[in-house]
N, C-alpha and C positions, 0 to 999 in steps of 0.2 A: 799397608796403610791406605785407607780410603782417600780418594781425591778430595772429598769434602773436608776431612780432618787435616789433610796436608795443606790445603790452600785457603780455607775459610778465613783465618786470621789475616793472612797476607792480603787477600782480596779486600777484606774489610778495611784494613789500613789504607790500601790504595784508593778505594772509593771515598774514604773520608777526606782525601786530598781535594775532592771536588766541592768541599764545603757542606756536605750532607751531614745530617744528624746521625747518630749511631743507629737510631730506629730506622731511618730511611736507608742507611747503608746496609743494614741486615736484610731489609726487603730486597734491595738490589742483589745481594748475595744469593738469596733464595731464588730469584729470577735467573741468575747466572746458572745455578746448578739445575734448575728446571730446563733451561735451554740446553745444557749439556746432556741431560737425559734424552731429550728429543733428538739432539744431534746424533748421539750414539745409537738410539733406537732406530733411526732412519738409515743406519749403516754407513754414515759418513766417516771421513778420515779420523783416525786416532792419532795422527802425526802431530806432534808439538801441542799437546793439550794444555800445557802451562800457558803458552802464548795465546792459544784460543780463549782460555778462561779470562785472561787479563784483557783481551780485545773486547770480549762480550761485556765484561765488567765496566770497561771504559765507556762503551756506547750506552749501556743502561744507566750508568751514573750521570752521564750528560743529560739523558732524557729525564731522569728523576730530578736533577737539579733544575732543569727548565720547568718542569711541572710545579716544583716547590716555589720557584720564583714567581710563577704566575699566581699562585695562591696567597703568598705572603711575602714579607720582607725576608732578607737573608736569615737563615737559621743560626741558632747559637752554635758556637764551635765547641763540641764536646772534647776535642783533643786538648784545647787550651785549659779547660776545667780539670781534665785529668792530669795535666802537667803541673797544676798548682798543688796537687796532693803532696804532702811532705814525705821525704824519704827518711824513714826512721833508722836506717842503718848507719848514718853519718852523724858526727857531732854537730851542734848547731852552726858553728862557723863553716864547716865543710858543706853542710846542707845549704846554707845561705849562698855560698860561692857556687855550688852546683846548680841551685835554682836560678841564680842570676845568669849563669852561663847558658843554661837550658832556655831561659826566656830570650836571651839575645839571639841564640840560634833559631828559635822558633819565629822570632820577629823577622829574621833574614829570610827564612823559608816562606813565611806568609807574604813577604814583600816581593818574592820572586814572581816573574810572569807565570801565568798558569801553565804554559807549556813546559817551562823549566821545572816547576813542581812535579808535573806528571813524569817527566824524564827521570828526575832524581828519585822519586818514589818507586818507579818501575825498576830502576837500576839497583836500588836498595833491596828489592825483592829478588835480585839475582838474574833478571832478564838481560839478555845480550843486546847490544846496540841495534842489531838488525831487527830483533823482536820489538824493541821500543819504537823504532822508526815505523814499523808496520802498524803497531797499535795506535800510536799518536798521529799517524798519517803525515809524517815528515820525512825528510831525507836522512840518510845515515850521517852526513856532515852536520846537519842541524842538530841531531842528537848529540854528537860529539861536542859541538860548540856549546850547546845548552848545558851539558854536564860539566864541561870545563869551567864555564862562567859561574855556575852554581857552586861548585866545589871551591873555586877561588874566592868567592864572596864569603862562604862559610869559614874557610880557613883564615881569611883576613880578620873577620869578626872574632873568631875563636882565639886568635893570637893576641888580641887587645886585652 
C-alpha cells in the first residue's frame, strides 16, 4: 500500500483539528507528501516515516492556520457540519440519542485546550506518546497528563 493511501485520511483528520477547512487541509496534505518526496529524493532517513509525516503535517497546518487567520476570520468548521448529517442506520430515537451524544463529545473536544486536542488526535491515529511529544514539542509527561485529562473529561461527559 502506498504511503499516500495509508496516511492521507489520517493526516487530513489531524490537520482539521487545527480549525482548517477541508480545502485548506487537503492543500496541507499535498504539501506534506511533496515534502516527503523531497525528503526521500535527498536520501534522508526513512526511519519512522509515520512520525515524520505527522510532524510535517503539524508544522504546515500551523502555518496554514496562521496565513488563514491573517486573511480572514476563523473558517467554518467542516467537521461540525459533517457531524450533523443523519445516520440512517438507526431508528429516530437511537439516532437522536446518538447525535446528542456525539454533539456533547464534540463540544468537549472543541473546548479542550489546543495542545490537548492535538495529543488526543495523534493518539487516536495510533502514534506513541514519545512520537506525540516530539511532534507537539512537549515532554512525555505533558503528553501523558494531557491525554489523561482529555479522556477523563470525555468519559465524564459520556457517562451523563
